[in-house]
C-alpha angles and dihedrals in degrees: 000000000000090000092053091051090051092049094048091047090051093045095051092038088235095132095083090043092052090047092049092046091050091048093049092051092049091048091049091050091050091051092048090052092049089051092050092048089049094049090049091047089049092048094049092048091050091047091051091047091048091050092050092047090046092053093048091047089050092053092047092052092044094053094040088051093051093048091047092049091052091045088054090046089059092046094051095036094234136118095224112018093089092057091048090051093049089046089050090052090053091047091053089050090052093051094049092052092044092052091048097039095117093052091046093049093049091048092050091047091051092049092047092050090047090053091046094048093046090052094053093041110041 
């Protein structure tokens, strides 16, 4: 059976075509694998960077809040009122975000889809 297949391929000169097509498909698969590896590496690098920046931002806000609370304590001549005021400010921010959660999520989804669409269609 294998002999007949070889003879037919040679007669119709399909042997080279089959080899070229196989090579093309293998090259496309290798290119696809490399693109996926590059995208994964880029995503991991971005995630690590965002975690690091988020941590630094968290520390900044934490120490700024503590400093503001102590400053407000000296202004109102109290040991605890400044911390309550800073906590109240964060409570108000929480309520504002909670009440506008749907709008914020919709806006973020649109921006993320725009970024993903722009990446795939330069």
